[in-house]
N, C-alpha and C positions, 0 to 999 in steps of 0.2 A: 495551550498546545497549541502550536503553527503545526497545520497535520500538512504532508506532499499528496494530491495524490497524479501519481502517474497513468494516468488512463488515454484509451483513445476513443474507445466508447461514446460516444455525446449521451448515450441514456445513462449510463452508470454513471458516470462525471458527474453530471448535474445531482442524479441517487445520489452520492457519495458528497456534495459538497452541500448541500441541504441539511442532510441528517449530522455532516461534524459538526455546522453551524448551530445548527439544532440543539448540541450537546454543549454549548460554550465553547470551540476552538474555534481558529482561522485552519481556514481550508484554503490552497492553491493548487487549482489544477495545471497538471505542465501537460498535454495532450503531444507534444515535439520535445524532443530531445536535444539539448543545445550542449553549445561545450563548456560550460561552468554547472556544475548544479548548485539550487536555489539551497539555500540553508530552511532549517526543521528541524523537530522536536523527531519528526516518527516521517512513514512515509507508507503510504500503502499501495503496496504493488498487483497490477494485474498479470497473473503468471500466464497469460493467456492470449497479454498481447504481441502480437509478429513485430510490435516499434519502441515497445518502449523495457521491456524485460530482458533482462541481461547480468549476465554476470561480472561487467565488469560495471554496470548502473550500481546494482550491490554491495560490489569492493567499494563504490565509491560515495558511496552512502554512507556503508559502518566504517569506511576511516573516518569518516566526521561523524559521527556519535548519534548518526540517525539511527531508530527503532524501525524497523523492517514487519509493515505487516503486507506477506502476499494472500492471495485469492485466486481461485480458479471454480469452477463447476464442481462437485461432490462427485460427478464422474471421471473428471479430465486427474486420476491418482495419478499419473503418470507427470501432467505442469505440478500436482500442488508435491511430489516429491523430492521435483526440480528443485522446487522454488527452497524445499528441506537443505536439498545437499548443497548447497551453493550459500546456508548459512541465512535463510530469512530468519527473523526471531519467531512467527507467529505464522504458521500455513493454516487458513481458516476458507470454509465454501464458500461460494457467495451468498448461500441463505444466510448462515452466522454470520459473513459482515451485514446485511441485509438488516438484518432482527435483531442482533443482539451484539451492535457498532459498541454499544455503552462499555459492554464487558469487555469487549475484546481491549480497549482504550484502556481497561481500568486492569489490564496485566502488565499497560508500560511501566516500565523500573522511573520509581517517584513518581507514582500519580494515585 
């Protein structure tokens, strides 16, 4: 799978990139929004990002058929809820993403 990682936190982006690649997938890190969205099968969105997370991004990726996984801290209940309300396919805590990414990706349709 080609997994898009929308992340402006350098520590998180590198951690996720290494984990995704370690699971045998292609990882593409996006640290700044561009006019055209890249192609991918799955996108991991940081729901706490002030620069990358938006309803427009969700709509654009969903329109391309991308499966969305949003993450935020387990105490950031409003951010997690906002992801659900915007239609993110899976909303998980940061720790779930860190320690159980293989299980999260196993829930992607067609995998």
